[in-house]
Backbone as CSV, one residue per row, in Angstrom:
resi,resn,N_x,N_y,N_z,CA_x,CA_y,CA_z,C_x,C_y,C_z
1,MET,0.836,-1.182,-0.002,0.013,-0.001,-0.005,0.863,1.251,-0.010
2,ASN,0.617,2.146,-0.977,1.443,3.354,-0.986,0.917,4.374,0.026
3,VAL,1.743,5.365,0.308,1.451,6.328,1.382,0.194,7.125,1.051
4,PHE,0.003,7.489,-0.221,-1.182,8.298,-0.605,-2.479,7.534,-0.252
5,LYS,-2.547,6.279,-0.657,-3.756,5.486,-0.383,-3.978,5.336,1.105
6,TYR,-2.903,5.144,1.853,-3.034,4.965,3.304,-3.665,6.194,3.929
7,PHE,-3.153,7.366,3.595,-3.698,8.602,4.189,-5.089,8.921,3.645
8,PHE,-5.368,8.529,2.413,-6.720,8.756,1.870,-7.742,7.987,2.685
9,TRP,-7.470,6.709,2.948,-8.452,5.874,3.675,-8.583,6.322,5.136
10,ILE,-7.475,6.727,5.727,-7.578,7.256,7.088,-8.455,8.509,7.104
11,PHE,-8.173,9.438,6.186,-8.987,10.682,6.077,-10.436,10.349,5.796
12,TYR,-10.666,9.360,4.903,-12.037,9.004,4.516,-12.835,8.507,5.713
13,ARG,-12.195,7.752,6.609,-12.873,7.268,7.824,-13.157,8.428,8.778
14,VAL,-12.184,9.283,8.985,-12.372,10.434,9.879,-13.465,11.364,9.321
15,TRP,-13.444,11.561,7.993,-14.404,12.416,7.332,-15.835,11.882,7.546
16,PHE,-15.983,10.582,7.497,-17.302,9.975,7.703,-17.851,10.343,9.077
17,TYR,-17.036,10.202,10.108,-17.516,10.478,11.472,-17.735,11.985,11.699
18,LEU,-16.989,12.820,10.966,-17.260,14.260,11.016,-18.633,14.566,10.412
19,LEU,-18.946,13.903,9.297,-20.244,14.110,8.649,-21.368,13.574,9.495
20,VAL,-21.145,12.483,10.223,-22.162,11.960,11.126,-22.448,12.958,12.255
21,SER,-21.402,13.573,12.770,-21.523,14.432,13.951,-22.003,15.843,13.638
22,LEU,-21.543,16.421,12.533,-21.804,17.843,12.269,-23.300,18.213,12.254
23,PRO,-24.130,17.503,11.476,-25.544,17.891,11.504,-26.206,17.661,12.843
24,ILE,-25.750,16.693,13.598,-26.320,16.460,14.937,-26.031,17.660,15.827
25,ILE,-24.809,18.176,15.740,-24.428,19.344,16.553,-25.243,20.562,16.116
26,VAL,-25.339,20.797,14.814,-26.071,21.970,14.304,-27.561,21.892,14.634
27,LEU,-28.130,20.703,14.510,-29.578,20.528,14.713,-29.927,20.114,16.134
28,LEU,-28.952,20.155,17.041,-29.158,19.616,18.376,-30.434,20.112,19.075
29,PRO,-30.710,21.419,19.094,-31.949,21.854,19.762,-33.202,21.215,19.169
30,LEU,-33.287,21.185,17.845,-34.461,20.594,17.188,-34.554,19.096,17.452
31,LEU,-33.400,18.408,17.449,-33.394,16.974,17.688,-33.875,16.672,19.118
32,ILE,-33.413,17.451,20.075,-33.818,17.215,21.445,-35.327,17.448,21.610
33,ILE,-35.835,18.522,21.007,-37.283,18.783,21.071,-38.064,17.640,20.435
34,SER,-37.560,17.121,19.309,-38.303,16.085,18.554,-38.416,14.765,19.277
35,ILE,-37.586,14.531,20.299,-37.664,13.237,21.030,-38.346,13.376,22.401
36,LEU,-38.866,14.577,22.699,-39.493,14.782,23.971,-40.822,14.033,24.109
37,LYS,-41.527,13.857,22.993,-42.803,13.133,22.996,-42.783,12.102,21.862
38,GLU,-43.315,10.928,22.119,-43.356,9.897,21.084,-44.153,10.321,19.881
39,SER,-45.186,11.135,20.091,-46.034,11.568,18.997,-45.301,12.534,18.041
40,TRP,-44.134,13.047,18.498,-43.363,13.929,17.637,-42.302,13.178,16.840
41,TYR,-42.331,11.866,16.905,-41.311,11.063,16.217,-41.252,11.357,14.700
42,PRO,-42.396,11.522,14.013,-42.290,11.819,12.559,-41.449,13.035,12.253
43,PHE,-41.451,14.058,13.155,-40.591,15.214,12.966,-39.124,14.830,13.129
44,PHE,-38.818,14.003,14.133,-37.475,13.499,14.277,-37.041,12.722,13.042
45,PHE,-37.959,11.932,12.490,-37.651,11.112,11.319,-37.277,11.987,10.118
46,ARG,-37.941,13.132,9.956,-37.575,14.044,8.869,-36.161,14.585,9.058
47,LEU,-35.839,14.904,10.284,-34.460,15.368,10.556,-33.451,14.256,10.298
48,ALA,-33.819,13.029,10.634,-32.920,11.884,10.409,-32.694,11.669,8.912
49,ARG,-33.725,11.868,8.110,-33.570,11.705,6.653,-32.646,12.770,6.081
50,PHE,-32.757,14.010,6.592,-31.829,15.060,6.181,-30.397,14.691,6.561
51,TRP,-30.215,14.208,7.786,-28.916,13.778,8.299,-28.324,12.704,7.394
52,ALA,-29.131,11.743,6.982,-28.661,10.646,6.140,-28.213,11.149,4.768
53,ARG,-29.008,12.030,4.174,-28.638,12.593,2.850,-27.341,13.385,2.952
54,PHE,-27.202,14.155,4.005,-26.007,14.968,4.210,-24.766,14.084,4.237
55,ILE,-24.840,12.957,4.948,-23.692,12.067,5.061,-23.357,11.419,3.712
56,LEU,-24.368,10.856,3.066,-24.129,10.137,1.819,-23.566,11.071,0.746
57,ILE,-24.153,12.252,0.615,-23.671,13.191,-0.386,-22.250,13.664,-0.022
58,GLY,-22.029,13.919,1.249,-20.714,14.369,1.706,-19.623,13.335,1.475
59,MET,-20.010,12.047,1.477,-19.056,10.987,1.235,-18.823,10.732,-0.234
60,GLY,-19.555,11.430,-1.089,-19.403,11.230,-2.520,-20.234,10.069,-3.067
61,PHE,-21.275,9.704,-2.332,-22.151,8.613,-2.761,-23.384,9.189,-3.465
62,TYR,-23.868,8.506,-4.473,-25.148,8.867,-5.067,-25.971,7.578,-5.220
63,TRP,-27.268,7.694,-4.980,-28.117,6.497,-4.949,-29.008,6.399,-6.166
64,ILE,-29.223,5.152,-6.574,-30.103,4.826,-7.704,-31.126,3.822,-7.162
65,ILE,-32.394,4.214,-7.086,-33.411,3.406,-6.430,-34.434,2.890,-7.466
66,GLU,-34.585,1.584,-7.549,-35.621,0.948,-8.359,-36.725,0.456,-7.449
67,ARG,-37.974,0.733,-7.785,-39.086,0.321,-6.942,-40.087,-0.526,-7.744
68,GLU,-40.358,-1.715,-7.265,-41.401,-2.548,-7.872,-42.788,-2.149,-7.345
69,GLN,-42.798,-1.527,-6.171,-44.057,-1.127,-5.538,-43.770,0.026,-4.592
70,LYS,-44.733,0.920,-4.473,-44.558,2.084,-3.600,-45.412,1.926,-2.338
71,THR,-44.890,2.475,-1.227,-45.590,2.389,0.047,-46.659,3.491,0.106
72,GLN,-47.631,3.263,0.991,-48.633,4.273,1.326,-48.254,4.890,2.650
73,LEU,-48.271,6.203,2.721,-47.780,6.887,3.940,-48.621,6.564,5.169
74,GLU,-49.883,6.224,4.981,-50.745,5.964,6.120,-50.678,4.523,6.613
75,SER,-49.887,3.694,5.952,-49.807,2.286,6.306,-48.475,1.954,7.045
76,SER,-48.477,0.853,7.772,-47.293,0.371,8.464,-46.703,-0.811,7.716
77,TYR,-45.369,-0.914,7.774,-44.663,-1.971,7.049,-43.516,-2.507,7.896
78,MET,-43.034,-3.678,7.495,-41.792,-4.225,8.025,-40.745,-4.121,6.920
79,PHE,-39.818,-3.204,7.069,-38.732,-3.020,6.095,-37.537,-3.872,6.469
80,ILE,-37.024,-4.622,5.521,-35.842,-5.449,5.766,-34.863,-5.260,4.625
81,ALA,-33.554,-5.467,4.909,-32.533,-5.347,3.862,-31.324,-6.145,4.278
82,ASN,-30.470,-6.430,3.316,-29.172,-7.061,3.630,-28.280,-6.053,4.352
83,HIS,-27.392,-6.548,5.193,-26.611,-5.670,6.059,-25.133,-5.877,5.788
84,THR,-24.440,-4.839,5.303,-23.040,-4.961,4.933,-22.170,-3.795,5.406
85,SER,-22.784,-2.698,5.876,-22.011,-1.483,6.096,-22.741,-0.565,7.076
86,MET,-21.988,0.352,7.684,-22.614,1.359,8.537,-23.510,2.295,7.694
87,THR,-23.248,2.384,6.420,-24.056,3.235,5.564,-25.434,2.656,5.272
88,ASP,-25.664,1.404,5.660,-27.009,0.817,5.461,-28.073,1.633,6.179
89,ILE,-27.736,2.158,7.366,-28.688,2.973,8.134,-29.073,4.219,7.339
90,MET,-28.084,4.909,6.784,-28.346,6.143,6.040,-29.105,5.856,4.750
91,LEU,-28.709,4.780,4.060,-29.360,4.486,2.775,-30.799,4.043,3.003
92,MET,-31.088,3.366,4.106,-32.467,2.984,4.402,-33.293,4.245,4.655
93,LEU,-32.736,5.191,5.385,-33.471,6.430,5.661,-33.731,7.215,4.385
94,VAL,-32.810,7.189,3.435,-32.997,7.879,2.168,-34.049,7.177,1.313
95,THR,-34.066,5.866,1.362,-34.936,5.052,0.515,-36.391,5.109,0.945
96,VAL,-36.639,5.091,2.261,-37.981,4.936,2.810,-38.510,6.269,3.344
97,LYS,-39.687,6.646,2.879,-40.319,7.898,3.318,-41.244,7.695,4.508
98,ASN,-41.763,6.467,4.685,-42.640,6.195,5.820,-41.834,6.243,7.128
99,PRO,-42.294,7.011,8.112,-41.558,7.022,9.397,-41.457,5.615,9.993
100,PHE,-40.263,5.189,10.247,-40.038,3.844,10.805,-39.061,3.913,11.955
101,VAL,-39.040,2.843,12.732,-38.123,2.726,13.865,-37.183,1.542,13.599
102,PHE,-35.900,1.775,13.787,-34.926,0.699,13.641,-34.957,-0.215,14.854
103,VAL,-34.834,-1.498,14.621,-34.479,-2.453,15.669,-32.998,-2.795,15.456
104,GLY,-32.175,-2.422,16.445,-30.748,-2.585,16.253,-30.016,-3.012,17.507
105,LYS,-28.775,-3.391,17.339,-28.000,-3.894,18.461,-27.641,-2.772,19.425
106,LYS,-27.631,-3.096,20.695,-27.453,-2.080,21.742,-26.046,-1.463,21.717
107,GLU,-25.078,-2.155,21.118,-23.682,-1.666,21.135,-23.564,-0.286,20.462
108,LEU,-24.421,-0.004,19.454,-24.329,1.265,18.740,-24.665,2.453,19.643
109,ALA,-25.344,2.180,20.748,-25.698,3.256,21.668,-24.473,3.842,22.351
110,LYS,-23.342,3.156,22.257,-22.101,3.624,22.886,-21.366,4.671,22.026
111,ILE,-21.768,4.838,20.769,-21.111,5.823,19.900,-21.426,7.228,20.408
112,PRO,-20.420,8.051,20.667,-20.668,9.379,21.191,-21.624,10.183,20.280
113,LEU,-22.482,10.951,20.905,-23.451,11.829,20.272,-24.520,11.046,19.484
114,PHE,-24.128,10.287,18.475,-25.076,9.455,17.724,-25.824,8.538,18.653
115,GLY,-25.100,7.922,19.589,-25.705,6.937,20.481,-26.771,7.522,21.376
116,PHE,-26.638,8.818,21.733,-27.617,9.460,22.604,-28.996,9.405,21.976
117,PHE,-29.087,9.711,20.691,-30.387,9.702,19.986,-30.758,8.303,19.564
118,TYR,-29.767,7.497,19.246,-30.042,6.121,18.819,-30.807,5.357,19.894
119,LYS,-30.364,5.433,21.145,-30.999,4.646,22.206,-32.338,5.213,22.623
120,ARG,-32.625,6.475,22.239,-33.895,7.084,22.604,-34.932,6.992,21.485
121,THR,-34.516,6.607,20.299,-35.472,6.531,19.191,-35.560,5.156,18.549
122,CYS,-34.590,4.292,18.817,-34.616,2.936,18.238,-34.992,1.902,19.288
123,ILE,-35.332,0.721,18.820,-35.622,-0.395,19.704,-34.310,-1.204,19.815
124,LEU,-33.694,-1.157,20.985,-32.402,-1.812,21.150,-32.587,-3.260,21.604
125,VAL,-31.704,-4.111,21.102,-31.773,-5.523,21.466,-30.394,-6.039,21.826
126,ASP,-30.331,-6.770,22.913,-29.119,-7.511,23.282,-29.332,-8.933,22.780
127,ARG,-28.622,-9.300,21.741,-28.867,-10.602,21.092,-28.454,-11.776,21.980
128,ASP,-27.710,-11.506,23.033,-27.321,-12.555,23.953,-28.334,-12.743,25.092
129,SER,-29.357,-11.910,25.116,-30.352,-11.928,26.206,-31.717,-12.338,25.657
130,LEU,-32.237,-13.455,26.125,-33.568,-13.896,25.713,-34.620,-12.883,26.144
131,LYS,-34.467,-12.331,27.338,-35.415,-11.331,27.827,-35.439,-10.108,26.955
132,SER,-34.263,-9.672,26.508,-34.164,-8.491,25.642,-34.849,-8.763,24.294
133,ARG,-34.629,-9.971,23.748,-35.235,-10.279,22.455,-36.749,-10.325,22.543
134,HIS,-37.258,-10.837,23.641,-38.729,-10.879,23.839,-39.256,-9.453,24.029
135,GLY,-38.482,-8.597,24.701,-38.922,-7.223,24.905,-39.071,-6.435,23.626
136,VAL,-38.329,-6.844,22.585,-38.440,-6.167,21.301,-39.870,-6.235,20.774
137,PHE,-40.522,-7.381,20.931,-41.863,-7.564,20.414,-42.837,-6.580,21.084
138,GLU,-42.689,-6.381,22.374,-43.582,-5.461,23.086,-43.364,-4.027,22.641
139,ARG,-42.092,-3.622,22.516,-41.804,-2.246,22.118,-42.186,-2.002,20.651
140,ALA,-41.987,-2.995,19.811,-42.365,-2.881,18.401,-43.882,-2.773,18.262
141,GLN,-44.589,-3.550,19.046,-46.053,-3.498,18.984,-46.566,-2.092,19.333
142,LYS,-45.978,-1.462,20.307,-46.383,-0.130,20.703,-46.158,0.851,19.581
143,ARG,-45.015,0.721,18.901,-44.700,1.623,17.788,-45.650,1.406,16.603
144,LEU,-45.925,0.148,16.308,-46.829,-0.164,15.215,-48.237,0.354,15.488
145,GLU,-48.671,0.241,16.728,-49.996,0.734,17.090,-50.093,2.250,16.985
146,SER,-48.971,2.939,17.050,-48.996,4.398,16.890,-48.880,4.825,15.434
147,GLY,-48.858,3.829,14.507,-48.855,4.136,13.092,-47.492,4.147,12.424
148,LEU,-46.458,3.809,13.160,-45.121,3.763,12.596,-44.850,2.435,11.935
149,SER,-43.744,2.351,11.215,-43.255,1.086,10.653,-42.001,0.658,11.391
150,ILE,-41.515,-0.555,11.079,-40.351,-1.093,11.731,-39.312,-1.476,10.656
151,CYS,-38.049,-1.299,10.978,-36.966,-1.722,10.080,-36.008,-2.638,10.832
152,ILE,-35.751,-3.808,10.259,-34.826,-4.780,10.829,-33.905,-5.301,9.746
153,PHE,-32.617,-5.446,10.094,-31.704,-6.160,9.201,-31.685,-7.612,9.678
154,PRO,-32.376,-8.487,8.973,-32.672,-9.825,9.502,-31.475,-10.784,9.574
155,GLU,-30.327,-10.415,9.040,-29.158,-11.277,9.211,-28.653,-11.259,10.661
156,GLY,-29.108,-10.271,11.396,-28.706,-10.182,12.816,-27.347,-9.593,13.060
157,GLY,-26.719,-9.088,12.032,-25.401,-8.494,12.118,-24.758,-8.476,10.756
158,VAL,-23.561,-7.968,10.672,-22.861,-7.902,9.386,-22.075,-9.199,9.181
159,PRO,-22.350,-9.926,8.100,-21.640,-11.183,7.883,-20.172,-10.989,7.492
160,ASP,-19.423,-12.062,7.461,-18.033,-12.001,7.039,-17.928,-11.483,5.615
161,GLN,-16.774,-10.958,5.288,-16.563,-10.307,3.998,-16.900,-11.214,2.809
162,ASP,-16.641,-12.510,2.940,-16.836,-13.419,1.820,-18.270,-13.974,1.746
163,VAL,-19.150,-13.596,2.677,-20.519,-14.078,2.681,-21.403,-13.065,1.939
164,VAL,-22.052,-13.509,0.886,-22.895,-12.614,0.105,-24.156,-12.230,0.893
165,LEU,-24.804,-13.221,1.520,-25.997,-12.982,2.304,-26.125,-14.073,3.351
166,ASP,-26.132,-13.683,4.611,-26.208,-14.658,5.691,-27.643,-15.167,5.848
167,GLN,-27.817,-16.181,6.678,-29.163,-16.677,6.973,-29.936,-15.641,7.778
168,PHE,-31.254,-15.617,7.603,-32.102,-14.637,8.266,-32.603,-15.187,9.600
169,LYS,-32.746,-14.274,10.561,-33.381,-14.593,11.839,-34.915,-14.495,11.657
170,ASP,-35.631,-15.038,12.617,-37.121,-15.096,12.515,-37.802,-13.778,12.914
171,GLY,-37.132,-12.958,13.745,-37.822,-11.854,14.424,-38.661,-10.957,13.558
172,ALA,-38.099,-10.460,12.455,-38.826,-9.527,11.587,-40.096,-10.164,11.047
173,PHE,-40.026,-11.422,10.714,-41.123,-12.095,10.044,-42.215,-12.502,11.049
174,ARG,-41.802,-12.842,12.243,-42.781,-13.116,13.310,-43.566,-11.851,13.656
175,LEU,-42.847,-10.714,13.729,-43.512,-9.455,13.994,-44.499,-9.084,12.888
176,ALA,-44.054,-9.255,11.659,-44.916,-8.916,10.523,-46.167,-9.758,10.503
177,ILE,-46.018,-11.043,10.789,-47.183,-11.942,10.810,-48.101,-11.599,11.999
178,ASN,-47.521,-11.370,13.149,-48.315,-11.039,14.325,-49.168,-9.786,14.090
179,HIS,-48.647,-8.830,13.378,-49.345,-7.569,13.162,-49.980,-7.465,11.773
180,GLN,-49.810,-8.575,10.994,-50.431,-8.642,9.660,-50.064,-7.440,8.793
181,ILE,-48.787,-7.084,8.817,-48.308,-5.982,7.981,-47.391,-6.523,6.882
182,PRO,-47.334,-5.865,5.746,-46.490,-6.361,4.653,-44.999,-6.280,4.993
183,VAL,-44.272,-7.250,4.490,-42.799,-7.225,4.540,-42.301,-6.581,3.241
184,VAL,-41.398,-5.603,3.377,-40.849,-4.927,2.213,-39.365,-5.284,2.105
185,PRO,-39.012,-6.275,1.255,-37.595,-6.620,1.070,-36.884,-5.556,0.238
186,ILE,-35.687,-5.177,0.665,-34.891,-4.172,-0.036,-33.473,-4.712,-0.186
187,THR,-32.929,-4.570,-1.392,-31.569,-5.033,-1.666,-30.652,-3.843,-1.831
188,PHE,-29.575,-3.815,-1.031,-28.505,-2.837,-1.185,-27.338,-3.518,-1.905
189,ALA,-26.960,-2.987,-3.060,-25.975,-3.669,-3.899,-24.535,-3.279,-3.596
190,ASP,-24.285,-2.020,-3.237,-22.916,-1.509,-3.283,-22.347,-1.011,-1.971
191,ASN,-23.089,-1.123,-0.877,-22.628,-0.529,0.380,-21.322,-1.143,0.883
192,LYS,-21.171,-2.436,0.672,-19.938,-3.114,1.095,-18.737,-2.573,0.303
193,LYS,-18.974,-2.245,-0.959,-17.908,-1.712,-1.824,-17.604,-0.240,-1.462
194,ARG,-18.660,0.512,-1.170,-18.493,1.951,-0.907,-17.871,2.227,0.458
195,TYR,-18.381,1.532,1.502,-17.886,1.828,2.855,-17.936,0.555,3.687
196,PRO,-16.970,-0.361,3.476,-16.948,-1.609,4.214,-16.393,-1.406,5.623
197,PHE,-16.492,-2.417,6.443,-15.939,-2.331,7.798,-14.396,-2.420,7.800
198,GLU,-13.818,-2.949,6.720,-12.381,-2.964,6.605,-11.884,-1.527,6.338
199,ILE,-10.939,-1.048,7.110,-10.550,0.365,7.045,-9.969,0.721,5.677
200,PHE,-9.113,-0.118,5.134,-8.387,0.243,3.936,-9.135,-0.238,2.683
201,ASN,-10.364,0.217,2.572,-11.188,-0.106,1.416,-12.303,0.943,1.320
202,GLY,-12.925,1.013,0.174,-14.055,1.891,-0.010,-13.728,3.113,-0.837
203,GLY,-14.749,3.925,-1.121,-14.576,5.132,-1.907,-15.880,5.621,-2.484
204,PRO,-15.907,6.831,-3.030,-17.133,7.404,-3.569,-17.663,6.585,-4.742
205,GLY,-18.954,6.742,-5.023,-19.562,6.053,-6.156,-21.034,5.810,-5.926
206,LYS,-21.609,4.978,-6.787,-23.055,4.744,-6.781,-23.441,3.738,-5.705
207,MET,-24.693,3.867,-5.246,-25.310,2.943,-4.323,-26.644,2.508,-4.943
208,ARG,-26.691,1.316,-5.478,-27.917,0.820,-6.103,-28.831,0.184,-5.063
209,VAL,-30.141,0.496,-5.198,-31.147,-0.017,-4.280,-32.280,-0.596,-5.105
210,HIS,-32.756,-1.779,-4.688,-33.919,-2.375,-5.333,-34.981,-2.661,-4.255
211,VAL,-36.126,-1.987,-4.380,-37.248,-2.230,-3.478,-38.171,-3.245,-4.138
212,HIS,-38.270,-4.422,-3.537,-39.039,-5.510,-4.129,-40.521,-5.351,-3.906
213,LYS,-41.299,-6.117,-4.631,-42.723,-6.169,-4.410,-42.980,-6.678,-3.004
214,PHE,-43.934,-6.083,-2.310,-44.175,-6.404,-0.911,-44.688,-7.837,-0.743
215,LEU,-44.332,-8.432,0.375,-44.808,-9.771,0.727,-45.929,-9.597,1.744
216,GLU,-47.161,-9.893,1.318,-48.310,-9.719,2.198,-48.370,-10.816,3.243
217,THR,-48.849,-10.463,4.421,-48.921,-11.424,5.530,-50.376,-11.635,5.991
218,GLN,-51.322,-10.986,5.315,-52.718,-11.151,5.690,-53.125,-12.616,5.655
219,GLY,-53.660,-13.112,6.767,-54.110,-14.481,6.842,-53.029,-15.472,7.212
220,MET,-51.760,-15.023,7.314,-50.670,-15.923,7.704,-50.691,-16.145,9.208
221,THR,-50.146,-17.293,9.615,-49.933,-17.582,11.021,-48.433,-17.800,11.207
222,LEU,-48.027,-17.986,12.449,-46.596,-18.169,12.737,-46.049,-19.440,12.090
223,GLN,-46.910,-20.343,11.725,-46.466,-21.558,10.999,-45.907,-21.195,9.617
224,ASP,-46.291,-20.041,9.102,-45.831,-19.603,7.784,-44.546,-18.788,7.855
225,CYS,-44.001,-18.630,9.074,-42.833,-17.755,9.266,-41.616,-18.228,8.444
226,LYS,-41.328,-19.507,8.470,-40.146,-20.039,7.799,-40.247,-19.804,6.279
227,GLU,-41.419,-20.076,5.717,-41.596,-19.882,4.273,-41.470,-18.417,3.907
228,LEU,-42.070,-17.532,4.700,-41.999,-16.105,4.444,-40.534,-15.631,4.505
229,LYS,-39.831,-16.095,5.509,-38.429,-15.723,5.692,-37.568,-16.153,4.495
230,GLU,-37.770,-17.390,4.036,-36.980,-17.894,2.916,-37.339,-17.203,1.602
231,THR,-38.618,-16.858,1.442,-39.048,-16.117,0.248,-38.352,-14.762,0.204
232,ALA,-38.342,-14.065,1.325,-37.707,-12.742,1.389,-36.195,-12.846,1.130
233,ARG,-35.571,-13.839,1.746,-34.127,-13.997,1.565,-33.770,-14.314,0.108
234,ASN,-34.568,-15.169,-0.512,-34.288,-15.549,-1.908,-34.435,-14.344,-2.840
235,LEU,-35.415,-13.480,-2.564,-35.600,-12.283,-3.394,-34.348,-11.421,-3.319
236,ILE,-33.844,-11.175,-2.122,-32.673,-10.317,-1.948,-31.417,-10.992,-2.523
237,LEU,-31.253,-12.284,-2.274,-30.076,-13.003,-2.778,-30.049,-13.001,-4.310
238,ASN,-31.202,-13.284,-4.949,-31.248,-13.272,-6.397,-30.944,-11.908,-6.979
239,GLN,-31.434,-10.877,-6.316,-31.154,-9.518,-6.802,-29.690,-9.147,-6.619
240,LEU,-29.085,-9.581,-5.529,-27.662,-9.352,-5.336,-26.847,-10.008,-6.448
241,ASN,-27.225,-11.229,-6.792,-26.547,-11.935,-7.869,-26.697,-11.216,-9.215
242,LYS,-27.901,-10.628,-9.456,-28.123,-9.861,-10.683,-27.255,-8.609,-10.705
243,PHE,-27.189,-7.915,-9.592,-26.357,-6.711,-9.512,-24.882,-7.063,-9.741
244,HIS,-24.431,-8.159,-9.123,-23.030,-8.538,-9.248,-22.708,-8.955,-10.683
245,ALA,-23.694,-9.559,-11.364,-23.492,-9.955,-12.752,-23.337,-8.715,-13.667
246,GLU,-23.922,-7.582,-13.234,-23.835,-6.353,-14.045,-22.474,-5.673,-13.859
247,ASP,-21.774,-5.953,-12.772,-20.511,-5.278,-12.476,-19.368,-5.759,-13.376
């Protein structure tokens, strides 16, 4: 590795965290007000979408979104996507206009500044705690009843670099069936290439997104969970293979 590339990637990582922090600092009063009441969450969500756009554009990313079906703003959904990068959070916020709540790992709450709002607006889960995983269902139900949607990365974490798509956990699909809401599978094609967890990789460029036709859960029971899960995974895996074939 030459010296120029080394310093570029170090700068690129530092620049990312500066972009994450700057809008939070500037919008701090509005952000704090927006989390004072749960009913004000849609206002917080608008600020979060601005934050996400600011970061992606600042990093030199541009997104291309294909949609097989569009959401209705008055409806609730279960949004799912493959998980490969920290930028998945930002790209999901850019892609989806319906106010939704992330279900995510509690470790992200430790990130300075970002973590303060993350733990107050997202549903945190400790994957090593059965009690915590069960608590997710109760908190998600409350959010869905208030008219919001839910977003889960069903792989349960970021897979190893050589894994195209890991196996899915049941949680997102059990929730969707319990509440009879559609599952919206979304494929992110380029996030691993643009901003991987490996420090000495990544760079500006396109981020392709494919929003699949929704998977309806009306009339399903928990016995249908496995089939629903595999259907969603196959949709995303096949689309990833199509994207990779285009590269």
